[in-house]
N, CA, C and O atoms as a Tinker XYZ file with bonds, in Angstrom:
   416  protein
     1  N    -17.947000   -0.260000   -0.505000    73     2
     2  CA   -16.565000    0.137000   -0.174000    64     1     3
     3  C    -15.572000   -0.434000   -1.151000    63     2     4     5
     4  O    -15.792000   -1.441000   -1.824000    81     3
     5  N    -14.470000    0.271000   -1.185000    73     3     6
     6  CA   -13.377000   -0.083000   -2.124000    64     5     7
     7  C    -12.143000   -0.446000   -1.327000    63     6     8     9
     8  O    -11.796000    0.242000   -0.367000    81     7
     9  N    -11.487000   -1.506000   -1.709000    73     7    10
    10  CA   -10.223000   -1.893000   -1.129000    64     9    11
    11  C     -9.125000   -1.744000   -2.177000    63    10    12    13
    12  O     -9.141000   -2.392000   -3.223000    81    11
    13  N     -8.174000   -0.871000   -1.863000    73    11    14
    14  CA    -7.058000   -0.633000   -2.702000    64    13    15
    15  C     -5.895000   -1.384000   -2.127000    63    14    16    17
    16  O     -5.440000   -1.089000   -1.022000    81    15
    17  N     -5.402000   -2.368000   -2.879000    73    15    18
    18  CA    -4.340000   -3.271000   -2.362000    64    17    19
    19  C     -3.116000   -3.114000   -3.158000    63    18    20    21
    20  O     -3.165000   -3.141000   -4.387000    81    19
    21  N     -1.923000   -2.935000   -2.454000    73    19    22
    22  CA    -0.673000   -2.874000   -3.123000    64    21    23
    23  C      0.151000   -4.048000   -2.595000    63    22    24    25
    24  O      0.491000   -4.111000   -1.413000    81    23
    25  N      0.462000   -4.972000   -3.499000    73    23    26
    26  CA     1.315000   -6.119000   -3.182000    64    25    27
    27  C      2.718000   -5.798000   -3.598000    63    26    28    29
    28  O      2.982000   -5.375000   -4.724000    81    27
    29  N      3.632000   -6.013000   -2.642000    73    27    30
    30  CA     5.029000   -5.603000   -2.870000    64    29    31
    31  C      5.972000   -6.689000   -2.349000    63    30    32    33
    32  O      5.709000   -7.330000   -1.332000    81    31
    33  N      7.053000   -6.872000   -3.060000    73    31    34
    34  CA     8.149000   -7.672000   -2.638000    64    33    35
    35  C      9.315000   -6.760000   -2.458000    63    34    36    37
    36  O      9.748000   -6.127000   -3.421000    81    35
    37  N      9.864000   -6.658000   -1.224000    73    35    38
    38  CA    11.016000   -5.770000   -0.945000    64    37    39
    39  C     12.230000   -6.624000   -0.608000    63    38    40    41
    40  O     12.157000   -7.640000    0.084000    81    39
    41  N     13.374000   -6.136000   -1.153000    73    39    42
    42  CA    14.580000   -6.897000   -0.932000    64    41    43
    43  C     14.947000   -7.031000    0.535000    63    42    44    45
    44  O     14.651000   -6.148000    1.340000    81    43
    45  N     15.603000   -8.157000    0.886000    73    43    46
    46  CA    15.955000   -8.358000    2.290000    64    45    47
    47  C     16.887000   -7.290000    2.810000    63    46    48    49
    48  O     16.783000   -6.890000    3.970000    81    47
    49  N     17.822000   -6.808000    1.951000    73    47    50
    50  CA    18.842000   -5.836000    2.432000    64    49    51
    51  C     18.291000   -4.457000    2.823000    63    50    52    53
    52  O     18.980000   -3.682000    3.488000    81    51
    53  N     17.036000   -4.145000    2.407000    73    51    54
    54  CA    16.499000   -2.863000    2.825000    64    53    55
    55  C     15.110000   -3.044000    3.568000    63    54    56    57
    56  O     14.424000   -2.069000    3.875000    81    55
    57  N     14.756000   -4.284000    3.825000    73    55    58
    58  CA    13.472000   -4.547000    4.391000    64    57    59
    59  C     13.146000   -3.809000    5.674000    63    58    60    61
    60  O     12.071000   -3.223000    5.802000    81    59
    61  N     14.066000   -3.835000    6.622000    73    59    62
    62  CA    13.788000   -3.163000    7.862000    64    61    63
    63  C     13.632000   -1.661000    7.691000    63    62    64    65
    64  O     12.743000   -1.085000    8.320000    81    63
    65  N     14.411000   -1.018000    6.911000    73    63    66
    66  CA    14.276000    0.410000    6.641000    64    65    67
    67  C     12.942000    0.702000    5.940000    63    66    68    69
    68  O     12.246000    1.672000    6.239000    81    67
    69  N     12.629000   -0.184000    4.998000    73    67    70
    70  CA    11.321000    0.002000    4.231000    64    69    71
    71  C     10.170000   -0.116000    5.176000    63    70    72    73
    72  O      9.293000    0.747000    5.153000    81    71
    73  N     10.109000   -1.143000    6.024000    73    71    74
    74  CA     8.958000   -1.337000    6.844000    64    73    75
    75  C      8.804000   -0.128000    7.858000    63    74    76    77
    76  O      7.700000    0.342000    8.133000    81    75
    77  N      9.936000    0.317000    8.365000    73    75    78
    78  CA     9.887000    1.494000    9.302000    64    77    79
    79  C      9.363000    2.711000    8.537000    63    78    80    81
    80  O      8.501000    3.428000    9.047000    81    79
    81  N      9.870000    2.959000    7.315000    73    79    82
    82  CA     9.426000    4.083000    6.536000    64    81    83
    83  C      7.962000    4.006000    6.189000    63    82    84    85
    84  O      7.246000    5.007000    6.224000    81    83
    85  N      7.510000    2.776000    5.843000    73    83    86
    86  CA     6.048000    2.612000    5.547000    64    85    87
    87  C      5.220000    2.967000    6.732000    63    86    88    89
    88  O      4.253000    3.717000    6.600000    81    87
    89  N      5.568000    2.443000    7.932000    73    87    90
    90  CA     4.768000    2.682000    9.085000    64    89    91
    91  C      4.850000    4.170000    9.556000    63    90    92    93
    92  O      3.839000    4.746000    9.957000    81    91
    93  N      6.040000    4.768000    9.504000    73    91    94
    94  CA     6.182000    6.084000   10.051000    64    93    95
    95  C      5.891000    7.244000    9.110000    63    94    96    97
    96  O      5.536000    8.346000    9.530000    81    95
    97  N      6.063000    6.943000    7.753000    73    95    98
    98  CA     5.942000    8.032000    6.770000    64    97    99
    99  C      4.859000    7.759000    5.673000    63    98   100   101
   100  O      3.874000    8.490000    5.574000    81    99
   101  N      5.056000    6.750000    4.902000    73    99   102
   102  CA     4.223000    6.523000    3.722000    64   101   103
   103  C      2.736000    6.321000    4.088000    63   102   104   105
   104  O      1.880000    7.090000    3.651000    81   103
   105  N      2.443000    5.299000    4.880000    73   103   106
   106  CA     1.052000    5.037000    5.211000    64   105   107
   107  C      0.398000    6.237000    5.919000    63   106   108   109
   108  O     -0.749000    6.555000    5.604000    81   107
   109  N      1.063000    6.906000    6.845000    73   107   110
   110  CA     0.429000    8.128000    7.429000    64   109   111
   111  C      0.228000    9.210000    6.400000    63   110   112   113
   112  O     -0.756000    9.945000    6.492000    81   111
   113  N      1.127000    9.355000    5.396000    73   111   114
   114  CA     0.913000   10.289000    4.342000    64   113   115
   115  C     -0.286000   10.003000    3.495000    63   114   116   117
   116  O     -1.031000   10.908000    3.118000    81   115
   117  N     -0.474000    8.723000    3.189000    73   115   118
   118  CA    -1.649000    8.297000    2.429000    64   117   119
   119  C     -2.912000    8.590000    3.243000    63   118   120   121
   120  O     -3.864000    9.164000    2.713000    81   119
   121  N     -2.931000    8.215000    4.484000    73   119   122
   122  CA    -4.131000    8.509000    5.345000    64   121   123
   123  C     -4.404000    9.971000    5.545000    63   122   124   125
   124  O     -5.553000   10.379000    5.712000    81   123
   125  N     -3.353000   10.767000    5.530000    73   123   126
   126  CA    -3.524000   12.205000    5.671000    64   125   127
   127  C     -4.189000   12.867000    4.498000    63   126   128   129
   128  O     -4.511000   14.052000    4.584000    81   127
   129  N     -4.413000   12.175000    3.414000    73   127   130
   130  CA    -5.193000   12.720000    2.283000    64   129   131
   131  C     -6.674000   12.891000    2.716000    63   130   132   133
   132  O     -7.402000   13.683000    2.118000    81   131
   133  N     -7.117000   12.140000    3.762000    73   131   134
   134  CA    -8.488000   12.218000    4.209000    64   133   135
   135  C     -9.441000   11.433000    3.383000    63   134   136   137
   136  O    -10.655000   11.562000    3.543000    81   135
   137  N     -8.922000   10.612000    2.492000    73   135   138
   138  CA    -9.810000    9.822000    1.661000    64   137   139
   139  C    -10.019000    8.401000    2.098000    63   138   140   141
   140  O    -10.923000    7.721000    1.612000    81   139
   141  N     -9.187000    7.941000    3.018000    73   139   142
   142  CA    -9.194000    6.521000    3.425000    64   141   143
   143  C     -9.752000    6.339000    4.804000    63   142   144   145
   144  O     -9.609000    7.181000    5.692000    81   143
   145  N    -10.405000    5.185000    4.951000    73   143   146
   146  CA   -10.985000    4.782000    6.272000    64   145   147
   147  C     -9.919000    4.217000    7.192000    63   146   148   149
   148  O     -9.854000    4.586000    8.365000    81   147
   149  N     -9.071000    3.312000    6.669000    73   147   150
   150  CA    -8.007000    2.690000    7.392000    64   149   151
   151  C     -6.998000    2.106000    6.461000    63   150   152   153
   152  O     -7.176000    2.095000    5.243000    81   151
   153  N     -5.915000    1.609000    7.057000    73   151   154
   154  CA    -4.852000    0.946000    6.298000    64   153   155
   155  C     -4.271000   -0.207000    7.097000    63   154   156   157
   156  O     -4.203000   -0.133000    8.324000    81   155
   157  N     -3.851000   -1.275000    6.422000    73   155   158
   158  CA    -3.203000   -2.412000    7.103000    64   157   159
   159  C     -1.985000   -2.763000    6.296000    63   158   160   161
   160  O     -1.976000   -2.661000    5.070000    81   159
   161  N     -0.970000   -3.171000    6.992000    73   159   162
   162  CA     0.238000   -3.781000    6.326000    64   161   163
   163  C      0.220000   -5.227000    6.749000    63   162   164   165
   164  O      0.298000   -5.509000    7.945000    81   163
   165  N      0.117000   -6.173000    5.802000    73   163   166
   166  CA     0.052000   -7.603000    6.061000    64   165   167
   167  C      1.231000   -8.285000    5.378000    63   166   168   169
   168  O      1.455000   -8.157000    4.174000    81   167
   169  N      1.963000   -9.008000    6.197000    73   167   170
   170  CA     3.012000   -9.811000    5.625000    64   169   171
   171  C      2.474000  -11.057000    4.928000    63   170   172   173
   172  O      1.600000  -11.720000    5.487000    81   171
   173  N      2.934000  -11.391000    3.786000    73   171   174
   174  CA     2.506000  -12.586000    3.001000    64   173   175
   175  C      3.406000  -13.685000    3.355000    63   174   176   177
   176  O      4.620000  -13.573000    3.189000    81   175
   177  N      2.837000  -14.804000    3.862000    73   175   178
   178  CA     3.635000  -15.932000    4.251000    64   177   179
   179  C      3.809000  -16.864000    3.052000    63   178   180   181
   180  O      2.986000  -17.744000    2.799000    81   179
   181  N      4.892000  -16.647000    2.333000    73   179   182
   182  CA     5.149000  -17.443000    1.175000    64   181   183
   183  C      6.716000  -17.448000    0.966000    63   182   184   185
   184  O      7.402000  -16.510000    1.372000    81   183
   185  N      7.219000  -18.471000    0.358000    73   183   186
   186  CA     8.638000  -18.570000    0.041000    64   185   187
   187  C      8.951000  -17.582000   -1.072000    63   186   188   189
   188  O      8.392000  -17.673000   -2.165000    81   187
   189  N      9.846000  -16.638000   -0.793000    73   187   190
   190  CA    10.222000  -15.661000   -1.821000    64   189   191
   191  C     11.727000  -15.571000   -1.802000    63   190   192   193
   192  O     12.337000  -15.413000   -0.745000    81   191
   193  N     12.328000  -15.672000   -2.980000    73   191   194
   194  CA    13.795000  -15.517000   -3.122000    64   193   195
   195  C     14.121000  -14.032000   -3.213000    63   194   196   197
   196  O     13.545000  -13.302000   -4.020000    81   195
   197  N     15.070000  -13.595000   -2.359000    73   195   198
   198  CA    15.523000  -12.268000   -2.451000    64   197   199
   199  C     14.737000  -11.185000   -1.753000    63   198   200   201
   200  O     15.156000  -10.028000   -1.737000    81   199
   201  N     13.637000  -11.528000   -1.193000    73   199   202
   202  CA    12.799000  -10.456000   -0.535000    64   201   203
   203  C     11.677000  -10.987000    0.343000    63   202   204   205
   204  O     11.507000  -12.192000    0.524000    81   203
   205  N     10.944000  -10.069000    0.865000    73   203   206
   206  CA     9.789000  -10.330000    1.719000    64   205   207
   207  C      8.567000   -9.665000    1.035000    63   206   208   209
   208  O      8.647000   -8.544000    0.532000    81   207
   209  N      7.453000  -10.392000    1.038000    73   207   210
   210  CA     6.273000   -9.842000    0.423000    64   209   211
   211  C      5.193000   -9.392000    1.368000    63   210   212   213
   212  O      4.934000  -10.015000    2.398000    81   211
   213  N      4.544000   -8.252000    0.980000    73   211   214
   214  CA     3.521000   -7.627000    1.806000    64   213   215
   215  C      2.321000   -7.266000    0.951000    63   214   216   217
   216  O      2.416000   -7.028000   -0.253000    81   215
   217  N      1.194000   -7.239000    1.630000    73   215   218
   218  CA    -0.024000   -6.696000    1.073000    64   217   219
   219  C     -0.377000   -5.459000    1.936000    63   218   220   221
   220  O     -0.644000   -5.574000    3.133000    81   219
   221  N     -0.369000   -4.268000    1.282000    73   219   222
   222  CA    -0.764000   -3.061000    1.989000    64   221   223
   223  C     -2.174000   -2.762000    1.527000    63   222   224   225
   224  O     -2.435000   -2.562000    0.341000    81   223
   225  N     -3.096000   -2.735000    2.513000    73   223   226
   226  CA    -4.517000   -2.619000    2.134000    64   225   227
   227  C     -5.053000   -1.372000    2.704000    63   226   228   229
   228  O     -4.939000   -1.130000    3.906000    81   227
   229  N     -5.688000   -0.500000    1.804000    73   227   230
   230  CA    -6.293000    0.699000    2.136000    64   229   231
   231  C     -7.769000    0.639000    1.833000    63   230   232   233
   232  O     -8.171000    0.245000    0.738000    81   231
   233  N     -8.579000    1.029000    2.801000    73   231   234
   234  CA   -10.090000    0.956000    2.590000    64   233   235
   235  C    -10.579000    2.385000    2.348000    63   234   236   237
   236  O    -10.201000    3.334000    3.036000    81   235
   237  N    -11.466000    2.486000    1.303000    73   235   238
   238  CA   -12.080000    3.739000    0.981000    64   237   239
   239  C    -13.592000    3.621000    0.939000    63   238   240   241
   240  O    -14.092000    2.505000    0.801000    81   239
   241  N    -14.346000    4.695000    1.050000    73   239   242
   242  CA   -15.739000    4.647000    0.965000    64   241   243
   243  C    -16.333000    4.423000   -0.424000    63   242   244   245
   244  O    -17.393000    3.821000   -0.595000    81   243
   245  N    -15.579000    4.949000   -1.425000    73   243   246
   246  CA   -16.140000    4.915000   -2.792000    64   245   247
   247  C    -15.064000    4.939000   -3.870000    63   246   248   249
   248  O    -13.925000    5.325000   -3.606000    81   247
   249  N    -15.419000    4.530000   -5.073000    73   247   250
   250  CA   -14.535000    4.613000   -6.227000    64   249   251
   251  C    -14.184000    6.049000   -6.506000    63   250   252   253
   252  O    -13.078000    6.321000   -6.974000    81   251
   253  N    -15.062000    6.970000   -6.245000    73   251   254
   254  CA   -14.787000    8.371000   -6.454000    64   253   255
   255  C    -13.628000    8.785000   -5.560000    63   254   256   257
   256  O    -12.737000    9.496000   -6.024000    81   255
   257  N    -13.602000    8.365000   -4.284000    73   255   258
   258  CA   -12.463000    8.674000   -3.422000    64   257   259
   259  C    -11.173000    8.115000   -4.013000    63   258   260   261
   260  O    -10.136000    8.777000   -3.991000    81   259
   261  N    -11.240000    6.898000   -4.539000    73   259   262
   262  CA   -10.096000    6.272000   -5.098000    64   261   263
   263  C     -9.616000    7.113000   -6.304000    63   262   264   265
   264  O     -8.416000    7.353000   -6.437000    81   263
   265  N    -10.522000    7.555000   -7.167000    73   263   266
   266  CA   -10.153000    8.286000   -8.316000    64   265   267
   267  C     -9.529000    9.666000   -7.891000    63   266   268   269
   268  O     -8.592000   10.140000   -8.533000    81   267
   269  N    -10.037000   10.266000   -6.856000    73   267   270
   270  CA    -9.472000   11.510000   -6.327000    64   269   271
   271  C     -8.044000   11.258000   -5.858000    63   270   272   273
   272  O     -7.150000   12.059000   -6.129000    81   271
   273  N     -7.822000   10.123000   -5.139000    73   271   274
   274  CA    -6.524000    9.830000   -4.653000    64   273   275
   275  C     -5.552000    9.651000   -5.875000    63   274   276   277
   276  O     -4.457000   10.213000   -5.886000    81   275
   277  N     -5.970000    8.879000   -6.866000    73   275   278
   278  CA    -5.129000    8.679000   -8.045000    64   277   279
   279  C     -4.825000    9.927000   -8.759000    63   278   280   281
   280  O     -3.698000   10.089000   -9.225000    81   279
   281  N     -5.734000   10.819000   -8.883000    73   279   282
   282  CA    -5.537000   12.047000   -9.582000    64   281   283
   283  C     -4.691000   13.051000   -8.828000    63   282   284   285
   284  O     -3.846000   13.700000   -9.445000    81   283
   285  N     -4.875000   13.217000   -7.502000    73   283   286
   286  CA    -4.299000   14.288000   -6.792000    64   285   287
   287  C     -3.062000   13.903000   -5.934000    63   286   288   289
   288  O     -2.208000   14.751000   -5.674000    81   287
   289  N     -2.972000   12.650000   -5.506000    73   287   290
   290  CA    -1.969000   12.229000   -4.495000    64   289   291
   291  C     -1.095000   11.134000   -4.927000    63   290   292   293
   292  O      0.104000   11.216000   -4.659000    81   291
   293  N     -1.556000   10.102000   -5.572000    73   291   294
   294  CA    -0.855000    8.910000   -5.905000    64   293   295
   295  C      0.507000    9.176000   -6.618000    63   294   296   297
   296  O      1.544000    8.652000   -6.212000    81   295
   297  N      0.467000    9.975000   -7.652000    73   295   298
   298  CA     1.807000   10.130000   -8.425000    64   297   299
   299  C      2.924000   10.560000   -7.540000    63   298   300   301
   300  O      4.023000   10.013000   -7.631000    81   299
   301  N      2.679000   11.577000   -6.632000    73   299   302
   302  CA     3.731000   12.085000   -5.825000    64   301   303
   303  C      4.173000   11.030000   -4.713000    63   302   304   305
   304  O      5.366000   10.851000   -4.469000    81   303
   305  N      3.201000   10.368000   -4.077000    73   303   306
   306  CA     3.494000    9.431000   -3.074000    64   305   307
   307  C      4.189000    8.197000   -3.605000    63   306   308   309
   308  O      5.092000    7.667000   -2.958000    81   307
   309  N      3.781000    7.731000   -4.773000    73   307   310
   310  CA     4.424000    6.556000   -5.441000    64   309   311
   311  C      5.828000    6.942000   -5.894000    63   310   312   313
   312  O      6.735000    6.114000   -5.810000    81   311
   313  N      6.045000    8.186000   -6.379000    73   311   314
   314  CA     7.337000    8.645000   -6.792000    64   313   315
   315  C      8.323000    8.656000   -5.620000    63   314   316   317
   316  O      9.481000    8.262000   -5.758000    81   315
   317  N      7.829000    9.124000   -4.451000    73   315   318
   318  CA     8.665000    9.152000   -3.269000    64   317   319
   319  C      9.159000    7.731000   -2.919000    63   318   320   321
   320  O     10.326000    7.515000   -2.591000    81   319
   321  N      8.215000    6.777000   -3.004000    73   319   322
   322  CA     8.549000    5.404000   -2.696000    64   321   323
   323  C      9.563000    4.860000   -3.689000    63   322   324   325
   324  O     10.520000    4.200000   -3.285000    81   323
   325  N      9.382000    5.113000   -4.934000    73   323   326
   326  CA    10.225000    4.615000   -5.964000    64   325   327
   327  C     11.629000    5.222000   -5.824000    63   326   328   329
   328  O     12.627000    4.513000   -5.954000    81   327
   329  N     11.703000    6.528000   -5.559000    73   327   330
   330  CA    13.042000    7.149000   -5.366000    64   329   331
   331  C     13.795000    6.595000   -4.153000    63   330   332   333
   332  O     15.010000    6.405000   -4.205000    81   331
   333  N     13.095000    6.347000   -3.105000    73   331   334
   334  CA    13.741000    5.858000   -1.895000    64   333   335
   335  C     14.208000    4.432000   -1.979000    63   334   336   337
   336  O     15.213000    4.042000   -1.384000    81   335
   337  N     13.443000    3.650000   -2.744000    73   335   338
   338  CA    13.746000    2.136000   -2.773000    64   337   339
   339  C     13.903000    1.649000   -4.216000    63   338   340   341
   340  O     13.566000    0.512000   -4.546000    81   339
   341  N     14.409000    2.514000   -5.040000    73   339   342
   342  CA    14.573000    2.231000   -6.499000    64   341   343
   343  C     15.428000    0.904000   -6.648000    63   342   344   345
   344  O     16.484000    0.762000   -6.032000    81   343
   345  N     14.928000   -0.031000   -7.474000    73   343   346
   346  CA    15.615000   -1.253000   -7.788000    64   345   347
   347  C     15.587000   -2.315000   -6.674000    63   346   348   349
   348  O     16.198000   -3.379000   -6.776000    81   347
   349  N     14.848000   -1.973000   -5.605000    73   347   350
   350  CA    14.787000   -2.830000   -4.411000    64   349   351
   351  C     13.443000   -3.512000   -4.259000    63   350   352   353
   352  O     13.285000   -4.274000   -3.305000    81   351
   353  N     12.472000   -3.301000   -5.114000    73   351   354
   354  CA    11.146000   -3.842000   -4.961000    64   353   355
   355  C     10.479000   -4.016000   -6.288000    63   354   356   357
   356  O     10.839000   -3.425000   -7.306000    81   355
   357  N      9.451000   -4.893000   -6.214000    73   355   358
   358  CA     8.507000   -5.020000   -7.321000    64   357   359
   359  C      7.147000   -4.864000   -6.678000    63   358   360   361
   360  O      6.933000   -5.302000   -5.547000    81   359
   361  N      6.238000   -4.248000   -7.387000    73   359   362
   362  CA     4.870000   -4.055000   -6.792000    64   361   363
   363  C      3.808000   -4.115000   -7.879000    63   362   364   365
   364  O      4.058000   -3.842000   -9.053000    81   363
   365  N      2.653000   -4.472000   -7.451000    73   363   366
   366  CA     1.512000   -4.380000   -8.335000    64   365   367
   367  C      0.289000   -3.945000   -7.477000    63   366   368   369
   368  O      0.230000   -4.205000   -6.275000    81   367
   369  N     -0.637000   -3.306000   -8.113000    73   367   370
   370  CA    -1.820000   -2.764000   -7.425000    64   369   371
   371  C     -3.084000   -3.394000   -7.945000    63   370   372   373
   372  O     -3.219000   -3.721000   -9.124000    81   371
   373  N     -4.033000   -3.555000   -6.991000    73   371   374
   374  CA    -5.322000   -4.209000   -7.304000    64   373   375
   375  C     -6.416000   -3.368000   -6.641000    63   374   376   377
   376  O     -6.304000   -2.969000   -5.482000    81   375
   377  N     -7.468000   -3.115000   -7.410000    73   375   378
   378  CA    -8.639000   -2.454000   -6.851000    64   377   379
   379  C     -9.764000   -3.424000   -6.691000    63   378   380   381
   380  O    -10.158000   -4.069000   -7.662000    81   379
   381  N    -10.291000   -3.551000   -5.523000    73   379   382
   382  CA   -11.379000   -4.519000   -5.226000    64   381   383
   383  C    -12.612000   -3.781000   -4.673000    63   382   384   385
   384  O    -12.497000   -2.813000   -3.922000    81   383
   385  N    -13.756000   -4.261000   -5.061000    73   383   386
   386  CA   -15.006000   -3.749000   -4.501000    64   385   387
   387  C    -15.459000   -4.766000   -3.413000    63   386   388   389
   388  O    -15.570000   -5.962000   -3.683000    81   387
   389  N    -15.705000   -4.282000   -2.229000    73   387   390
   390  CA   -16.234000   -5.133000   -1.202000    64   389   391
   391  C    -17.727000   -5.305000   -1.416000    63   390   392   393
   392  O    -18.496000   -4.349000   -1.310000    81   391
   393  N    -18.128000   -6.531000   -1.718000    73   391   394
   394  CA   -19.506000   -6.827000   -1.968000    64   393   395
   395  C    -20.235000   -7.446000   -0.761000    63   394   396   397
   396  O    -21.464000   -7.488000   -0.718000    81   395
   397  N    -19.443000   -7.927000    0.222000    73   395   398
   398  CA   -20.108000   -8.532000    1.394000    64   397   399
   399  C    -19.011000   -8.508000    2.502000    63   398   400   401
   400  O    -17.840000   -8.838000    2.312000    81   399
   401  N    -19.523000   -8.086000    3.652000    73   399   402
   402  CA   -18.681000   -8.101000    4.858000    64   401   403
   403  C    -19.540000   -8.414000    6.047000    63   402   404   405
   404  O    -20.631000   -7.860000    6.183000    81   403
   405  N    -19.093000   -9.264000    6.891000    73   403   406
   406  CA   -19.862000   -9.576000    8.150000    64   405   407
   407  C    -18.935000   -9.508000    9.282000    63   406   408   409
   408  O    -17.844000  -10.077000    9.239000    81   407
   409  N    -19.336000   -8.826000   10.302000    73   407   410
   410  CA   -18.618000   -8.715000   11.587000    64   409   411
   411  C    -19.288000   -9.673000   12.560000    63   410   412   413
   412  O    -20.504000   -9.856000   12.520000    81   411
   413  N    -18.475000  -10.298000   13.454000    73   411   414
   414  CA   -19.084000  -11.186000   14.441000    64   413   415
   415  C    -19.947000  -10.437000   15.457000    63   414   416
   416  O    -20.525000  -11.056000   16.351000    81   415
């Protein structure tokens, strides 16, 4: 499995609007591609000046699904985010391969 992680710091002054938009629009749009198993929005508990940090985690079955997402969907979805919150966030993306997972 592949974990696609987007770490973002969003300015305090638009945080509430951003979180609402992420929950109601952006994450559902990503999941609607049919390529993802699930998604989580996790608040990062750390001191941050000027904003709040989050880890948005999307789980996929394969690297092929990730590549399809990047080729067909990511540019438009990332552009929508950037246009809506331009100058109000910094983000970086990480791709992780799940090599072990144990459920209780």
